[in-house]
LUMBALUM-24740 format. One record per residue (C-alpha): residue number from 0; residue in three letters; chain; x, z, y. Coordinates in steps of 0.5 Angstrom, whole numbers, plus 500, padded with zeros to 3 digits. Each point is the difference from the previous one (the first is absolute). Layout:
   seq   type   mol     X     Z     Y
   NUM    Ala     A     X     Z     Y
...
This chain:
   seq   type   mol     X     Z     Y
     0    Unk     A   236   912   646
     1    Unk     A   497   500   493
     2    Unk     A   506   499   495
     3    Unk     A   498   494   495
     4    Unk     A   502   496   506
     5    Unk     A   506   502   499
     6    Unk     A   499   495   493
     7    Unk     A   498   495   503
     8    Unk     A   503   493   499
     9    Unk     A   501   499   507
    10    Unk     A   504   507   501
    11    Unk     A   503   499   493
    12    Unk     A   503   493   503
    13    Unk     A   503   504   507
    14    Unk     A   504   505   497
    15    Unk     A   503   495   495
    16    Unk     A   500   496   505
    17    Unk     A   504   505   506
    18    Unk     A   505   502   493
    19    Unk     A   502   493   500
    20    Unk     A   500   499   507
    21    Unk     A   504   507   500
    22    Unk     A   506   498   496
    23    Unk     A   502   493   504
    24    Unk     A   501   504   506
    25    Unk     A   503   505   497
    26    Unk     A   504   493   498
    27    Unk     A   502   499   507
    28    Unk     A   502   507   501
    29    Unk     A   505   500   495
    30    Unk     A   503   495   504
    31    Unk     A   500   502   507
    32    Unk     A   503   507   498
    33    Unk     A   506   504   496
    34    Unk     A   507   494   497
    35    Unk     A   495   494   502
    36    Unk     A   500   501   507
    37    Unk     A   507   503   501
    38    Unk     A   503   495   497
    39    Unk     A   495   495   504
    40    Unk     A   503   504   506
    41    Unk     A   506   500   498
    42    Unk     A   502   493   499
    43    Unk     A   498   499   508
    44    Unk     A   505   505   503
    45    Unk     A   495   507   500
    46    Unk     A   504   506   500
    47    Unk     A   498   506   496
    48    Unk     A   497   504   505
    49    Unk     A   496   495   502
    50    Unk     A   498   497   493
    51    Unk     A   497   507   499
    52    Unk     A   497   499   507
    53    Unk     A   496   494   498
    54    Unk     A   498   502   493
    55    Unk     A   497   506   503
    56    Unk     A   496   495   505
    57    Unk     A   495   501   495
    58    Unk     A   498   507   504
    59    Unk     A   499   498   507
    60    Unk     A   496   495   498
    61    Unk     A   495   505   498
    62    Unk     A   498   501   507
    63    Unk     A   496   493   499
    64    Unk     A   495   503   496
    65    Unk     A   498   504   507
    66    Unk     A   496   492   502
    67    Unk     A   497   502   493
    68    Unk     A   495   505   504
    69    Unk     A   498   495   505
    70    Unk     A   500   494   493
    71    Unk     A   494   503   497
    72    Unk     A   496   499   506
    73    Unk     A   502   492   499
    74    Unk     A   494   496   497
    75    Unk     A   505   498   495
    76    Unk     A   499   502   493
    77    Unk     A   504   504   497
    78    Unk     A   502   495   495
    79    Unk     A   502   494   507
    80    Unk     A   504   506   503
    81    Unk     A   504   501   493
    82    Unk     A   501   492   498
    83    Unk     A   503   498   507
    84    Unk     A   504   505   502
    85    Unk     A   502   502   493
    86    Unk     A   502   492   498
    87    Unk     A   504   500   507
    88    Unk     A   503   506   499
    89    Unk     A   503   497   493
    90    Unk     A   501   493   503
    91    Unk     A   506   504   505
    92    Unk     A   503   504   495
    93    Unk     A   501   493   496
    94    Unk     A   503   498   507
    95    Unk     A   506   505   499
    96    Unk     A   503   497   495
    97    Unk     A   500   493   503
    98    Unk     A   504   503   507
    99    Unk     A   507   499   496
   100    Unk     A   499   492   500
   101    Unk     A   499   500   507
   102    Unk     A   505   497   505
   103    Unk     A   499   505   505
   104    Unk     A   507   505   501
   105    Unk     A   500   507   496
   106    Unk     A   497   504   507
   107    Unk     A   494   496   499
   108    Unk     A   499   499   492
   109    Unk     A   500   509   501
   110    Unk     A   495   499   506
   111    Unk     A   495   495   496
   112    Unk     A   500   505   494
   113    Unk     A   499   507   503
   114    Unk     A   494   496   504
   115    Unk     A   497   497   493
   116    Unk     A   501   507   498
   117    Unk     A   497   503   505
   118    Unk     A   493   495   501
   119    Unk     A   500   500   491
   120    Unk     A   499   507   500
   121    Unk     A   495   500   507
   122    Unk     A   496   495   496
   123    Unk     A   500   504   494
   124    Unk     A   498   507   502
   125    Unk     A   495   497   505
   126    Unk     A   496   500   495
   127    Unk     A   502   505   495
   128    Unk     A   495   506   501
   129    Unk     A   494   494   501
   130    Unk     A   502   497   493
   131    Unk     A   502   508   496
   132    Unk     A   493   501   503
   133    Unk     A   497   494   497
   134    Unk     A   503   499   494
   135    Unk     A   499   507   497
   136    Unk     A   492   500   503
   137    Unk     A   499   497   492
   138    Unk     A   505   505   497
   139    Unk     A   495   506   497
   140    Unk     A   503   506   506
   141    Unk     A   500   505   494
   142    Unk     A   505   495   496
   143    Unk     A   504   498   506
   144    Unk     A   507   502   498
   145    Unk     A   499   498   492
   146    Unk     A   499   494   504
   147    Unk     A   506   500   505
   148    Unk     A   504   501   493
   149    Unk     A   498   495   497
   150    Unk     A   500   495   506
   151    Unk     A   508   503   501
   152    Unk     A   501   499   492
   153    Unk     A   499   493   500
   154    Unk     A   503   499   506
   155    Unk     A   508   503   497
   156    Unk     A   499   497   494
   157    Unk     A   500   493   503
   158    Unk     A   504   502   506
   159    Unk     A   506   502   494
   160    Unk     A   500   493   496
   161    Unk     A   500   497   508
   162    Unk     A   505   504   503
   163    Unk     A   505   500   494
   164    Unk     A   499   491   500
   165    Unk     A   501   501   508
   166    Unk     A   506   503   499
   167    Unk     A   503   496   495
   168    Unk     A   499   494   504
   169    Unk     A   503   503   505
   170    Unk     A   506   502   498
   171    Unk     A   500   493   497
   172    Unk     A   500   497   505
   173    Unk     A   505   505   504
   174    Unk     A   505   499   494
   175    Unk     A   501   492   501
   176    Unk     A   501   502   508
   177    Unk     A   493   496   502
   178    Unk     A   496   507   502
   179    Unk     A   496   496   505
   180    Unk     A   496   497   493
   181    Unk     A   498   506   498
   182    Unk     A   497   502   508
   183    Unk     A   497   493   498
   184    Unk     A   497   501   493
   185    Unk     A   497   508   503
   186    Unk     A   496   495   506
   187    Unk     A   497   496   495
   188    Unk     A   498   505   496
   189    Unk     A   497   504   506
   190    Unk     A   496   494   501
   191    Unk     A   497   500   492
   192    Unk     A   500   506   501
   193    Unk     A   495   500   507
   194    Unk     A   495   495   497
   195    Unk     A   498   504   494
   196    Unk     A   500   507   505
   197    Unk     A   494   495   504
   198    Unk     A   496   498   494
   199    Unk     A   500   507   496
   200    Unk     A   498   503   508
   201    Unk     A   495   495   500
   202    Unk     A   497   501   493
   203    Unk     A   498   508   503
   204    Unk     A   493   501   502
   205    Unk     A   499   500   507
   206    Unk     A   498   506   504
   207    Unk     A   492   501   502
   208    Unk     A   498   501   507
   209    Unk     A   499   507   500
   210    Unk     A   507   502   496
   211    Unk     A   502   495   508
   212    Unk     A   497   504   505
   213    Unk     A   502   507   497
   214    Unk     A   505   503   504
   215    Unk     A   498   496   505
   216    Unk     A   497   505   505
   217    Unk     A   503   502   507
   218    Unk     A   508   502   501
   219    Unk     A   499   506   502
   220    Unk     A   496   501   494
   221    Unk     A   505   497   494
   222    Unk     A   506   505   504
   223    Unk     A   495   506   499
   224    Unk     A   499   498   493
   225    Unk     A   508   499   499
   226    Unk     A   506   503   505
   227    Unk     A   493   506   501
   228    Unk     A   500   501   493
   229    Unk     A   506   506   499
   230    Unk     A   500   499   493
   231    Unk     A   501   492   501
   232    Unk     A   506   502   505
   233    Unk     A   503   504   494
   234    Unk     A   501   494   496
   235    Unk     A   503   497   506
   236    Unk     A   505   505   501
   237    Unk     A   501   499   492
   238    Unk     A   501   492   501
   239    Unk     A   505   501   505
   240    Unk     A   505   505   496
   241    Unk     A   500   495   494
   242    Unk     A   501   493   504
   243    Unk     A   506   505   503
   244    Unk     A   502   501   494
   245    Unk     A   500   494   497
   246    Unk     A   501   495   505
   247    Unk     A   507   505   502
   248    Unk     A   503   497   493
   249    Unk     A   496   495   497
   250    Unk     A   501   495   504
   251    Unk     A   509   501   501
   252    Unk     A   499   500   492
   253    Unk     A   500   492   498
   254    Unk     A   507   499   504
   255    Unk     A   502   506   496
   256    Unk     A   499   497   494
   257    Unk     A   503   493   501
   258    Unk     A   506   502   505
   259    Unk     A   503   507   499
   260    Unk     A   498   501   492
   261    Unk     A   501   493   499
   262    Unk     A   494   498   495
   263    Unk     A   498   493   500
   264    Unk     A   493   498   502
   265    Unk     A   498   500   493
   266    Unk     A   502   506   498
   267    Unk     A   496   504   505
   268    Unk     A   494   496   498
   269    Unk     A   502   502   492
   270    Unk     A   500   507   504
   271    Unk     A   493   499   503
   272    Unk     A   498   497   493
   273    Unk     A   501   507   497
   274    Unk     A   498   504   506
   275    Unk     A   493   496   499
   276    Unk     A   500   501   493
   277    Unk     A   500   507   501
   278    Unk     A   494   500   506
   279    Unk     A   496   496   495
   280    Unk     A   500   506   495
   281    Unk     A   499   504   506
   282    Unk     A   494   497   504
   283    Unk     A   494   500   496
   284    Unk     A   501   508   499
   285    Unk     A   502   501   507
   286    Unk     A   493   497   501
   287    Unk     A   495   504   496
   288    Unk     A   504   506   503
   289    Unk     A   499   499   506
   290    Unk     A   492   498   499
   291    Unk     A   500   507   496
   292    Unk     A   503   505   505
   293    Unk     A   500   496   506
   294    Unk     A   504   494   504
   295    Unk     A   504   506   504
   296    Unk     A   503   503   493
   297    Unk     A   501   492   498
   298    Unk     A   504   499   507
   299    Unk     A   504   507   498
   300    Unk     A   502   499   494
   301    Unk     A   502   493   501
   302    Unk     A   505   503   506
   303    Unk     A   504   504   495
   304    Unk     A   502   494   497
   305    Unk     A   502   497   506
   306    Unk     A   504   507   502
   307    Unk     A   503   499   493
   308    Unk     A   502   494   502
   309    Unk     A   503   500   507
   310    Unk     A   505   507   496
   311    Unk     A   503   495   495
   312    Unk     A   501   495   506
   313    Unk     A   504   505   504
   314    Unk     A   506   500   494
   315    Unk     A   499   492   499
   316    Unk     A   508   497   502
   317    Unk     A   503   494   496
   318    Unk     A   503   505   495
   319    Unk     A   493   503   499
   320    Unk     A   497   493   501
   321    Unk     A   495   502   494
   322    Unk     A   497   505   505
   323    Unk     A   496   495   504
   324    Unk     A   496   498   493
   325    Unk     A   498   506   501
   326    Unk     A   499   500   506
   327    Unk     A   495   493   499
   328    Unk     A   497   503   493
   329    Unk     A   496   506   504
   330    Unk     A   499   497   507
   331    Unk     A   495   495   496
   332    Unk     A   497   506   497
   333    Unk     A   499   503   505
   334    Unk     A   497   493   504
   335    Unk     A   494   501   493
   336    Unk     A   498   506   503
   337    Unk     A   501   499   508
   338    Unk     A   497   491   500
   339    Unk     A   494   503   497
   340    Unk     A   499   506   504
   341    Unk     A   501   498   507
   342    Unk     A   495   496   502
   343    Unk     A   495   504   493
   344    Unk     A   502   506   505
   345    Unk     A   496   498   506
   346    Unk     A   493   500   496
   347    Unk     A   502   506   498
   348    Unk     A   499   503   508
   349    Unk     A   497   496   503
   350    Unk     A   493   496   501
   351    Unk     A   499   494   496
   352    Unk     A   497   496   508
   353    Unk     A   507   501   503
   354    Unk     A   505   499   494
   355    Unk     A   502   492   502
   356    Unk     A   502   505   507
   357    Unk     A   503   505   497
   358    Unk     A   506   496   496
   359    Unk     A   501   496   505
   360    Unk     A   502   506   504
   361    Unk     A   502   505   495
   362    Unk     A   505   494   498
   363    Unk     A   502   497   507
   364    Unk     A   502   507   502
   365    Unk     A   504   502   493
   366    Unk     A   503   492   502
   367    Unk     A   503   501   507
   368    Unk     A   503   507   498
   369    Unk     A   503   496   493
   370    Unk     A   504   495   504
   371    Unk     A   502   505   505
   372    Unk     A   503   504   493
   373    Unk     A   504   493   499
   374    Unk     A   502   499   507
   375    Unk     A   504   508   499
   376    Unk     A   502   498   494
   377    Unk     A   503   494   502
   378    Unk     A   504   503   505
   379    Unk     A   502   506   495
   380    Unk     A   502   494   496
   381    Unk     A   504   496   505
   382    Unk     A   504   507   502
   383    Unk     A   502   502   493
   384    Unk     A   503   492   498
   385    Unk     A   504   501   507
   386    Unk     A   502   506   497
   387    Unk     A   502   496   494
   388    Unk     A   496   503   496
   389    Unk     A   500   507   502
   390    Unk     A   495   505   503
   391    Unk     A   503   507   503
   392    Unk     A   507   499   496
   393    Unk     A   497   499   493
   394    Unk     A   500   494   497
   395    Unk     A   493   497   499
   396    Unk     A   495   494   501
   397    Unk     A   495   499   504
   398    Unk     A   494   499   496
   399    Unk     A   502   508   496
   400    Unk     A   499   503   506
   401    Unk     A   494   495   502
   402    Unk     A   497   504   494
   403    Unk     A   502   507   501
   404    Unk     A   496   498   506
   405    Unk     A   494   497   496
   406    Unk     A   501   506   495
   407    Unk     A   498   504   505
   408    Unk     A   495   498   504
   409    Unk     A   496   498   493
   410    Unk     A   501   507   499
   411    Unk     A   496   503   506
   412    Unk     A   495   495   498
   413    Unk     A   498   502   493
   414    Unk     A   500   507   503
   415    Unk     A   495   498   506
   416    Unk     A   496   497   494
   417    Unk     A   500   505   496
   418    Unk     A   498   505   504
   419    Unk     A   496   496   506
   420    Unk     A   497   493   498
   421    Unk     A   498   503   492
   422    Unk     A   496   507   503
   423    Unk     A   496   494   505
   424    Unk     A   491   499   497
   425    Unk     A   501   493   497
   426    Unk     A   494   495   501
   427    Unk     A   498   496   495
   428    Unk     A   497   493   501
């Protein structure tokens, strides 16, 4: 493709709109995770172990990406598919915070929340790989790492201000005994965000007929170009390791911070804000590093930060609560590298005709394994709590042991990246 096309007004507008859309989508992600979701689930009577499992439903919803293998054959454009499914999913996310107001039993509320989360994530991830390929087709391939970093920085800076405000509002409502008022505030905010998200998607250039036909070949050819590709299978193994490591611990951290460490929602957001500021400073250097070296090496570097995060959390207790700050900072820094490269690394080893299907397969398989890890972690948490926060006679919180397991898995991922994936031939496309 002529490099001058990336400088055209239509491509510039598409990239700017995609940056804005990712920011609005990030706001919603923040509101249905960590302390916010933990506070809602606890309010409707969900147990600590189930809170962690529900928080990890994002992983099992990844399986719906498999449907995108067939969805790309639809006569609808990528833009139309994204508008329909992304907008619908955000409405279901908003509904989660309206459940406490429904005149139904506590069990029904729990069921509705679980169903809504699953449907919301199903709609979101059904078109994730389609949206990524469509929106990133307007980005110069040689600058994907830097563009992803800039996009992330904008989301993070906006997210810092946004979550601090929402966290403060929730704490104020809770202090006057009206937590439901805080949930209503979040629901209204999510409706306004959804409107903004829809507008920004509309501003992104529509994909061409040629782009829609890419990858719409026979199923056998798609499988040969993805699962039949040895280098791509290695990327799947890496994804499985990373998803298992993070879902083993991360889904249970919201309840750990607010209940065991007794940190307020606002304080949690302040900690997250500090961590995101650190992430902002390293995001662009990590993006440039990935563009210069390789997406695999950028991913590996990010995993070292993740290992440091889980190591710190192994020693986190109410007495040493400040270590959760260390955990949050290093984990967020690691996301600056893993988030940038988890999709970009696929371009390095898969023909672009099969990128959408490859991303869908990778995310689905990793998501299933990640959800399995969260189920196992939930059982471990139940056992340790039932024994009075002890394991084999040693006093500890479940999240400490879960973090140790995550650390070991991340170590395995680092070795696999360094000695296997980083040595594979990279495609330039």
